[in-house]
C-alpha positions as CSV (number, residue, x, y, z in Angstrom):
1,M,52.5,206.7,40.2
2,A,55.6,208.9,41.0
3,I,55.6,210.7,44.3
4,L,57.4,213.7,42.8
5,S,56.3,215.4,39.7
6,N,58.4,217.0,37.0
7,D,59.6,220.6,37.8
8,Q,58.7,220.1,41.5
9,R,61.3,221.4,43.9
10,I,62.7,219.2,46.7
11,G,65.4,220.8,48.9
12,N,67.8,222.6,46.6
13,Y,66.8,220.6,43.5
14,E,64.2,220.6,40.7
15,V,62.8,217.3,39.5
16,K,63.3,216.6,35.8
17,R,62.1,213.0,35.4
18,L,61.5,209.7,37.1
19,I,64.2,207.1,36.2
20,K,63.1,203.9,38.0
21,E,60.9,202.8,41.0
22,N,60.1,199.9,43.2
23,N,57.6,199.5,46.0
24,Y,59.6,201.5,48.5
25,C,62.1,203.6,46.5
26,E,62.1,205.9,43.5
27,T,65.1,207.4,41.6
28,Y,64.9,210.8,39.8
29,K,67.1,213.0,37.7
30,V,67.2,216.4,39.3
31,E,69.0,219.7,38.7
32,D,70.4,222.3,41.2
33,E,70.0,226.0,40.8
34,K,73.0,226.1,38.4
35,G,71.4,223.5,36.1
36,E,73.8,220.8,37.1
37,A,72.4,217.3,37.0
38,F,72.2,214.9,40.0
39,F,70.4,211.7,41.0
40,L,67.9,211.8,43.8
41,K,66.9,208.5,45.4
42,L,63.7,208.8,47.5
43,F,62.8,206.2,50.1
44,V,59.2,205.9,51.4
45,L,60.0,205.1,55.0
46,K,56.7,203.2,55.8
47,N,57.3,200.9,52.8
48,T,61.0,200.4,53.3
49,P,61.9,196.9,54.8
50,E,62.5,197.3,58.6
51,K,65.9,195.7,58.3
52,M,67.1,198.6,56.1
53,L,66.2,201.1,58.8
54,N,68.2,202.1,61.9
55,A,66.9,202.9,65.4
56,E,65.9,206.4,64.3
57,N,63.8,205.0,61.4
58,R,66.3,206.2,58.9
59,V,67.8,204.4,55.9
60,T,71.1,202.8,57.1
61,S,72.7,202.7,53.6
62,I,72.4,206.5,53.3
63,E,74.5,207.0,56.3
64,I,77.1,204.6,54.9
65,M,77.1,206.3,51.5
66,S,78.0,209.5,53.2
67,K,81.3,208.0,54.3
68,L,82.4,206.6,50.9
69,R,84.2,209.1,48.6
70,H,86.3,207.5,45.9
71,K,86.8,208.0,42.2
72,N,85.5,204.5,41.5
73,I,82.4,204.9,43.7
74,A,79.3,206.9,43.0
75,T,79.7,210.2,44.8
76,Y,77.4,211.1,47.7
77,V,76.3,214.8,47.8
78,E,73.7,215.2,50.5
79,Q,70.6,213.9,52.2
80,G,67.3,215.2,53.6
81,M,63.7,214.5,54.6
82,Y,60.5,215.1,52.6
83,Q,56.9,214.9,53.7
84,S,54.4,213.6,51.2
85,D,50.7,214.0,51.6
86,D,50.2,210.6,50.0
87,V,52.8,208.4,51.5
88,G,54.1,210.3,54.6
89,D,57.7,210.6,55.7
90,C,60.4,210.0,53.0
91,Q,64.1,210.2,53.2
92,Y,66.2,211.1,50.1
93,V,69.9,211.0,49.1
94,V,71.5,213.0,46.3
95,T,74.5,211.6,44.4
96,N,76.4,212.9,41.4
97,Y,74.8,212.3,38.0
98,F,76.8,209.7,36.3
99,S,76.6,209.8,32.5
100,G,78.0,207.0,30.3
101,E,77.1,203.4,29.7
102,L,76.3,200.6,32.1
103,L,78.6,197.6,31.7
104,A,75.5,195.4,31.1
105,D,74.5,197.6,28.1
106,K,78.1,197.6,26.7
107,L,78.1,193.8,26.9
108,M,74.7,193.6,25.2
109,R,76.0,195.9,22.5
110,E,79.5,194.5,21.9
111,G,79.4,190.9,23.2
112,C,82.8,189.7,24.6
113,L,85.3,192.4,25.6
114,K,89.0,192.2,24.9
115,V,91.1,190.9,27.7
116,E,92.9,194.3,28.2
117,E,89.7,196.2,28.5
118,S,88.2,193.6,30.9
119,V,91.2,193.7,33.1
120,R,91.1,197.5,33.2
121,I,87.5,197.5,34.3
122,V,88.0,194.9,36.9
123,K,91.0,196.7,38.4
124,E,89.1,200.0,38.6
125,V,86.1,198.2,40.4
126,L,88.6,196.6,42.7
127,E,90.2,200.0,43.6
128,G,86.7,201.2,44.7
129,L,86.2,198.0,46.6
130,K,89.6,198.2,48.3
131,F,88.6,201.7,49.6
132,M,85.3,200.4,50.7
133,H,86.7,197.4,52.5
134,E,89.4,199.5,54.2
135,H,86.4,201.4,55.8
136,H,84.8,198.1,56.7
137,F,81.9,198.3,54.3
138,F,80.8,195.8,51.6
139,H,78.9,196.5,48.4
140,N,77.0,193.2,48.3
141,D,75.3,193.8,44.9
142,I,78.1,193.9,42.3
143,T,76.7,193.1,38.8
144,P,77.1,194.4,35.3
145,R,74.1,196.7,35.9
146,N,75.7,198.3,38.9
147,I,79.0,199.3,37.1
148,M,78.9,202.6,35.2
149,L,81.5,203.3,32.6
150,S,81.6,207.1,33.1
151,A,81.6,209.3,30.1
152,R,82.9,212.2,32.3
153,T,86.1,210.4,32.9
154,G,86.6,208.6,29.6
155,G,85.0,205.2,30.5
156,T,86.3,204.8,34.1
157,A,84.4,202.1,36.0
158,E,82.3,203.4,38.9
159,L,80.4,201.3,41.4
160,I,76.8,202.6,41.6
161,D,73.6,201.7,43.5
162,L,74.9,201.5,47.1
163,S,71.5,200.6,48.5
164,H,72.8,197.2,49.7
165,V,76.0,198.4,51.3
166,S,76.6,197.1,54.8
167,K,79.1,196.2,57.4
168,Y,80.2,192.6,57.8
169,V,77.1,190.3,57.9
170,G,77.3,186.9,59.5
171,G,73.6,186.0,59.9
172,S,70.6,188.1,58.9
173,P,71.4,190.8,56.3
174,S,70.5,194.4,57.2
175,F,69.2,195.0,53.6
176,D,66.6,193.6,51.3
177,T,67.9,190.6,49.4
178,S,64.9,189.9,47.1
179,D,66.3,192.1,44.3
180,L,69.8,190.6,44.3
181,D,71.1,188.7,41.2
182,E,72.1,185.3,42.7
183,R,74.1,184.4,39.5
184,Y,76.8,187.0,40.7
185,Q,76.5,186.1,44.4
186,S,78.9,183.7,46.3
187,N,77.3,180.6,47.8
188,T,78.2,181.8,51.2
189,T,75.8,184.8,50.8
190,F,73.0,182.3,50.7
191,A,73.8,181.4,54.3
192,G,73.7,185.1,55.3
193,M,77.5,185.9,55.1
194,Y,78.6,189.1,53.3
195,N,82.3,190.1,53.5
196,N,85.4,190.8,51.5
197,A,85.4,187.5,49.8
198,T,81.8,187.6,48.7
199,D,82.3,191.0,47.0
200,L,85.4,189.6,45.2
201,F,83.5,186.6,44.0
202,S,81.1,189.0,42.3
203,V,84.0,190.9,40.7
204,V,85.5,187.7,39.3
205,A,82.1,186.6,38.1
206,I,81.9,189.8,36.1
207,F,85.4,189.3,34.8
208,Y,84.1,185.9,33.4
209,T,81.1,187.5,31.9
210,M,83.2,190.2,30.1
211,L,85.4,187.5,28.6
212,T,82.6,185.1,27.6
213,N,79.5,187.3,27.4
214,R,77.7,184.8,29.6
215,V,77.1,184.4,33.3
216,P,79.3,181.7,35.1
217,W,77.8,178.2,34.8
218,D,75.3,179.6,32.1
219,I,72.6,179.9,34.7
220,T,69.1,180.9,33.7
221,F,66.0,181.4,35.8
222,P,62.4,180.7,34.8
223,E,60.1,183.7,34.8
224,G,58.7,184.5,38.2
225,A,61.1,182.3,40.1
226,T,61.3,183.2,43.9
227,R,64.6,183.9,45.5
228,K,64.5,180.5,47.2
229,E,64.0,178.8,43.8
230,R,66.7,180.9,42.2
231,I,69.2,180.0,45.0
232,K,68.4,176.3,44.5
233,I,69.1,176.6,40.8
234,V,72.4,178.4,41.3
235,K,73.6,175.9,44.0
236,E,72.7,172.9,41.8
237,A,74.5,174.4,38.7
238,R,77.7,175.1,40.8
239,K,78.0,171.4,41.8
240,N,79.6,171.0,38.3
241,P,83.1,172.3,37.4
242,L,83.2,175.6,35.6
243,S,84.4,175.1,32.1
244,L,87.1,177.4,30.7
245,D,88.1,175.2,27.7
246,D,86.8,177.7,25.1
247,L,88.7,180.7,26.6
248,T,91.8,181.7,24.8
249,I,93.4,183.7,27.5
250,E,96.6,183.5,29.6
251,E,96.8,180.6,32.1
252,G,97.2,183.2,34.8
253,Y,93.8,184.7,34.1
254,K,92.2,181.2,34.1
255,H,93.8,180.6,37.5
256,I,92.1,183.9,38.8
257,L,88.8,182.7,37.4
258,M,89.0,179.2,39.0
259,K,90.2,180.5,42.3
260,G,87.9,183.5,42.4
261,L,84.8,181.5,41.5
262,G,85.9,178.4,43.5
263,I,84.9,174.8,43.0
264,N,81.5,175.4,44.5
265,G,80.8,179.1,44.2
266,V,83.0,180.2,47.1
267,C,85.8,182.7,46.4
268,K,89.3,181.9,47.6
269,Y,90.4,185.6,47.5
270,A,89.7,187.9,50.5
271,D,92.0,190.8,49.6
272,A,91.2,193.4,46.9
273,E,94.7,194.7,46.9
274,L,96.2,191.2,46.3
275,L,93.8,190.6,43.4
276,I,94.8,193.9,41.8
277,D,98.5,192.8,42.1
278,I,97.7,189.4,40.5
279,L,95.8,191.0,37.6
280,Q,98.8,193.2,36.9
281,N,101.1,190.1,36.9
282,P,98.9,187.1,35.9
283,D,101.8,184.9,34.9
284,K,103.3,185.3,38.4
285,N,100.2,184.9,40.5
286,N,101.6,182.0,42.5
287,E,104.6,184.0,43.5
288,L,102.4,186.9,44.6
289,E,99.9,184.8,46.5
290,Q,102.4,182.7,48.5
291,P,104.0,185.5,50.6
292,R,100.5,186.7,51.6
293,H,99.5,183.1,52.3
294,E,102.5,182.4,54.4
295,E,102.2,185.8,56.2
296,R,98.6,185.1,57.1
297,H,99.4,181.8,58.8
298,Q,102.6,183.0,60.4
299,R,100.4,185.6,62.2
300,S,97.8,183.0,63.2
301,G,100.2,180.2,63.9
302,T,98.2,177.8,61.6
303,G,98.7,176.0,58.4
304,G,96.3,174.8,55.7
305,T,94.3,176.7,53.2
306,Y,92.0,179.7,53.5
307,G,88.8,178.9,55.4
308,E,90.4,176.4,57.8
309,Q,91.1,177.0,61.5
310,E,87.9,179.0,61.9
311,T,88.4,179.4,65.7
312,Q,91.7,181.4,65.2
313,A,91.6,185.1,64.9
314,D,93.4,186.4,61.7
315,V,94.9,189.6,63.1
316,E,98.2,191.3,63.0
317,I,100.2,192.4,66.0
318,Q,101.9,195.7,65.4
319,K,104.7,197.2,67.4
320,G,103.8,200.5,69.1
321,K,106.4,202.5,67.3
322,G,105.9,206.0,65.8
323,R,105.5,209.6,66.7
324,G,102.3,209.1,68.7
325,F,100.3,212.2,69.6
326,E,102.7,214.4,67.5
327,D,100.9,213.2,64.4
328,I,97.5,214.4,65.7
329,A,96.5,217.9,64.8
330,G,94.9,219.9,67.6
331,M,92.8,217.9,70.2
332,N,95.3,219.1,72.9
333,Q,92.8,219.0,75.7
334,L,92.0,215.3,75.0
335,K,95.7,214.4,74.6
336,Q,96.6,215.9,77.9
337,L,93.7,214.3,79.8
338,L,94.5,210.8,78.4
339,T,98.2,211.3,79.2
340,R,97.3,212.1,82.8
341,K,94.5,209.7,83.4
342,V,95.4,206.7,81.3
343,I,98.8,206.5,79.8
344,F,100.5,207.6,83.1
345,I,99.0,204.7,85.0
346,L,99.6,202.2,82.2
347,K,103.3,203.1,81.8
348,D,104.4,203.8,85.3
349,K,103.5,200.5,87.1
350,E,105.7,201.3,90.1
351,K,104.0,204.6,90.9
352,A,100.6,203.0,90.2
353,A,101.4,200.3,92.7
354,K,102.8,202.8,95.3
355,Y,99.6,204.8,95.2
356,K,97.4,201.7,94.7
357,L,96.0,203.0,91.4
358,L,93.9,200.5,89.4
359,P,94.8,200.4,85.7
360,P,91.9,201.3,83.4
361,N,90.5,198.4,81.6
362,G,89.4,200.1,78.4
363,M,87.7,203.1,76.8
364,L,85.3,203.9,74.1
365,F,85.9,206.7,71.5
366,Y,82.6,207.8,70.1
367,G,81.3,210.6,68.0
368,P,80.5,211.6,64.3
369,P,82.1,209.6,61.5
370,G,85.3,210.9,59.9
371,C,86.7,212.6,63.0
372,G,89.7,210.4,63.6
373,K,88.6,207.9,66.2
374,S,90.6,205.0,64.8
375,F,93.6,207.2,63.9
376,F,93.6,208.5,67.5
377,A,93.5,204.9,68.8
378,E,96.6,203.9,66.7
379,K,98.5,207.0,67.9
380,F,97.5,206.3,71.5
381,A,99.2,202.9,71.1
382,E,102.3,204.6,69.7
383,E,102.3,207.0,72.6
384,T,102.4,204.1,75.1
385,G,104.8,202.1,73.1
386,F,102.6,199.0,73.6
387,N,101.8,196.4,71.0
388,F,98.7,197.2,68.9
389,I,96.0,195.0,67.3
390,L,93.4,196.7,65.1
391,V,90.3,194.5,64.7
392,K,87.5,194.8,62.2
393,S,84.2,192.9,62.5
394,S,85.1,190.8,59.4
395,D,88.3,189.6,61.2
396,L,86.1,187.7,63.7
397,G,83.4,186.5,61.4
398,S,82.9,182.7,60.8
399,I,80.4,180.6,58.9
400,Y,80.5,178.0,61.7
401,V,78.4,177.8,64.8
402,H,80.4,179.3,67.7
403,G,83.3,180.0,65.3
404,A,83.2,183.7,66.1
405,Q,83.3,183.0,69.8
406,G,86.4,180.9,69.4
407,K,88.1,183.7,67.4
408,I,87.2,186.2,70.1
409,A,88.8,184.0,72.8
410,D,91.9,183.4,70.5
411,L,92.3,187.2,70.0
412,F,92.5,187.9,73.7
413,K,94.8,184.9,74.2
414,K,97.2,186.3,71.5
415,A,97.1,189.8,73.1
416,E,97.9,188.4,76.5
417,A,100.8,186.4,75.1
418,N,102.2,189.6,73.6
419,A,101.4,191.9,76.5
420,P,101.3,194.8,77.1
421,T,98.9,195.0,74.2
422,I,96.3,197.5,73.1
423,I,93.3,195.9,71.2
424,C,91.3,198.4,69.1
425,F,87.9,197.3,68.0
426,D,86.8,199.5,65.1
427,E,83.0,200.1,64.8
428,F,82.4,198.4,68.2
429,D,78.7,198.4,67.8
430,A,79.0,195.7,65.2
431,F,80.8,193.4,67.6
432,V,78.6,193.9,70.7
433,P,75.1,195.0,69.6
434,N,72.5,195.5,72.3
435,R,71.0,192.0,72.7
436,S,67.6,193.5,73.5
437,N,67.4,195.0,70.0
438,R,65.5,193.4,67.1
439,G,67.9,191.5,64.9
440,A,70.8,191.1,67.4
441,E,69.6,187.9,69.0
442,H,71.9,185.8,66.8
443,Q,74.9,187.6,68.2
444,A,74.1,186.9,71.9
445,G,76.8,184.2,72.1
446,E,79.5,186.5,70.7
447,V,78.4,189.4,73.1
448,N,78.6,187.0,76.1
449,E,82.1,185.9,75.0
450,F,83.2,189.6,74.8
451,L,81.8,190.2,78.3
452,S,83.8,187.3,79.7
453,Q,87.0,188.4,77.9
454,L,86.7,192.0,78.8
455,N,86.3,191.4,82.6
456,N,89.4,193.0,84.2
457,C,91.5,192.2,81.1
458,A,93.9,195.0,82.3
459,Q,95.2,192.5,84.8
460,R,96.4,190.4,81.9
461,G,98.2,193.2,80.3
462,I,95.5,194.1,77.8
463,F,94.0,197.5,77.3
464,V,90.9,197.8,75.0
465,I,90.0,200.8,72.9
466,A,86.6,200.7,71.1
467,T,85.4,203.1,68.5
468,S,81.8,203.7,67.4
469,N,79.6,206.2,65.6
470,R,76.6,204.7,67.4
471,P,77.4,204.0,71.1
472,D,73.7,203.8,71.9
473,M,73.6,200.6,69.9
474,I,76.2,198.9,72.1
475,D,75.1,196.4,74.7
476,P,74.9,198.3,78.0
477,A,76.6,195.4,79.9
478,V,79.8,196.2,78.0
479,L,79.9,199.9,79.1
480,R,80.5,199.4,82.8
481,T,83.5,199.5,85.2
482,G,85.7,196.5,84.9
483,R,85.0,196.3,81.2
484,I,85.0,199.6,79.2
485,D,85.8,202.1,82.0
486,K,86.0,205.4,80.2
487,M,83.8,207.0,77.5
488,V,85.5,209.7,75.4
489,Y,83.5,211.9,73.0
490,I,85.5,213.0,69.9
491,P,83.5,215.8,68.3
492,M,83.8,217.7,65.1
493,P,87.2,219.4,64.8
494,D,87.2,223.0,66.0
495,G,88.9,225.9,64.2
496,E,92.3,225.3,65.9
497,A,92.2,221.6,65.0
498,R,91.2,222.4,61.4
499,R,94.1,224.8,61.0
500,E,96.6,222.3,62.3
501,M,95.1,219.7,60.0
502,F,95.7,221.8,57.0
503,K,99.3,222.4,58.1
504,L,99.9,218.8,58.7
505,H,98.4,217.6,55.3
506,L,100.3,220.3,53.4
507,S,103.6,219.6,55.1
508,G,106.2,218.3,52.7
509,R,104.3,219.3,49.6
510,P,105.3,222.1,47.2
511,C,103.3,225.1,48.4
512,E,103.1,228.9,48.1
513,D,102.3,230.9,51.2
514,I,99.3,229.4,52.7
515,D,96.9,231.1,55.2
516,A,95.8,228.0,57.2
517,E,93.8,230.3,59.5
518,K,91.5,231.4,56.6
519,L,91.2,227.8,55.3
520,A,90.1,226.7,58.8
521,A,87.5,229.4,58.9
522,M,86.2,228.4,55.5
523,T,85.8,224.8,56.6
524,D,83.5,225.1,59.6
525,G,81.4,221.9,59.7
526,Y,84.0,219.9,57.8
527,I,85.4,216.7,59.3
528,A,89.0,215.5,59.4
529,S,88.6,213.2,56.3
530,D,87.1,216.1,54.4
531,I,90.2,218.2,55.0
532,A,92.5,215.4,54.0
533,Y,90.4,215.0,50.8
534,I,90.5,218.8,50.1
535,V,94.3,219.0,50.3
536,N,94.8,215.9,48.2
537,D,92.4,217.1,45.6
538,A,94.1,220.5,45.4
539,A,97.5,218.8,45.3
540,M,96.3,216.7,42.3
541,G,95.3,219.8,40.4
542,A,98.6,221.4,41.2
543,A,100.5,218.4,40.1
544,F,98.6,218.2,36.9
545,S,99.6,221.8,36.1
546,D,103.1,221.3,37.6
547,V,102.7,224.4,39.9
548,P,102.9,224.8,43.7
549,I,99.8,224.4,45.7
550,S,98.3,227.9,46.1
551,Q,95.8,229.5,48.5
552,Q,93.5,230.2,45.6
553,L,93.5,226.6,44.5
554,L,92.7,225.4,48.1
555,E,89.9,227.9,48.5
556,E,88.4,226.9,45.1
557,T,88.6,223.2,46.1
558,I,86.8,224.0,49.4
559,E,84.1,225.9,47.6
560,S,83.5,222.9,45.3
561,I,83.2,220.3,48.0
562,R,80.4,220.0,50.5
563,P,80.9,218.8,54.0
564,S,80.4,215.0,54.4
565,I,78.2,215.5,57.4
566,S,75.0,217.6,57.3
567,K,74.1,220.1,60.1
568,E,71.2,217.8,61.0
569,V,73.5,214.9,61.5
570,I,75.9,217.0,63.6
571,R,72.9,218.1,65.8
572,S,71.9,214.5,66.2
573,Y,75.4,213.6,67.6
574,E,75.3,216.5,70.0
575,I,72.0,215.2,71.3
576,L,73.4,211.6,71.4
577,H,76.4,212.9,73.4
578,Q,74.2,214.5,75.9
579,K,72.1,211.4,76.1
580,M,75.2,209.2,76.8
581,E,76.3,211.5,79.6
582,D,72.9,211.7,81.1
583,T,72.3,208.0,81.2
584,E,75.7,206.9,82.6
585,N,75.2,204.8,85.7
586,R,78.8,204.9,86.7
587,N,81.1,207.4,88.3
588,Q,80.9,211.0,86.9
589,R,83.4,211.5,84.2
590,P,84.9,214.8,83.1
591,K,83.8,216.0,79.7
592,I,86.7,215.8,77.3
593,G,87.3,216.5,73.7
594,F,87.3,219.9,71.9
595,I,85.9,223.0,73.6
596,Q,82.8,223.9,71.6
């Protein structure tokens, strides 16, 4: 029985009808006060699997959805809480209502699709995945039923159902796996690994389905089969070579299918952008792949094929060249403090030695998502002129026991060999989760390796910057002197910062006279990525009409776009900031960041 009834109001919406349900989640069509349609997904928190909830007993995937805004991904609108007399606390998320046809329904209706149409759909899905992977998230459930061909945009492919989205997983998934379609899953997911390559396996499997109107290896499941039984069937079928003999397509596309699905259900692609390039030039795929392959192994100093040398970190060392803090709008207080307290000591070794100043070991940038923590870290490196390594959790993942620990050690070895080097760990809580928390036990070895490598690493010419939206989830042993010395809260941009952001993003574009002060006032509660999105969206509208960007167009764009972060989330970060300051067991640090 549905929790919500037709015509019932929930938040700013009126329920129209129930669409689908399972034992912990229901999806509804709703309308706002203007009669515009949306989807509302309601999670019954007491029934939702524990692994899908965070420390605050909230659905983790909803927080992730709020960060993903792209034309090929279902659009997040807002979230909220609902109290039901029957089932208790519920959390809901609202997304844009996508009208059109599911790819699965199109295949059922038409059978095989033409090569040109199949390539277009795959490329559009890959564009959404590229954006998702760049933000260190993975979809994990890409099937023909989770791709919508939008009627609103003339059949553009959009990834929908983001309930399985996660960061890199190298052990126990943080989402329910019982409803996954194993026929479109890479074999490595059956061992608990979800990453770039597993998403791309699913995309290539769908490419095969569009060209043949059947699933790869023609796998079928008996009715009522358990997940364990389904996995066994899939793994057994994939022991045999995948036949492409009946496919009358270019050899380049056959090469993509064979490499993307692998000999044994393991994808040999790990880069969505590379796969897009190859799809555009299927007859030149070897030429396109070889430079990336060589570049990958030149960076790591290894040879062989993808998947080998699992103890070597696949990272790129960038030279610290650029405009540094000049590219950061506002945040003057923070820039000045870091210049005096950190950069000065790092750069002027003679004066540091004269006054016996100990160089800082590392610092943590924490605060709400989308406020520029990773960007600030990159510009910090440019300001120092040091070498810079940006590390995502997937860069250190391994399917082998102790493989990730070896990669961590190799990363610090590379940094020391190229000292002075700044290593930036993006979303640091994924690297060093609190070992006392449920589900983090399997990463204890990796956390211990980090503790060992972080110990006084400044003496080896290494400075660590970590970023995190959830510093309270980081193992406390990491956040002490001699490891991560400084904690820097980067809050929501204030009015001055928003004004400078508008100026920065509008710079170099054809514009009329723009009142950045007014735009800043209109965007109270908007984060840095929201402002970048607003300017780009307005610029697209102006470009389509071939007119300069106007104040009116910018204001209309602001009015049509809600802030990515709700007031409730902002308040939760203010509480978290206070909690982090109150519980520090080290020397008192000055509060830095924006003046609120």
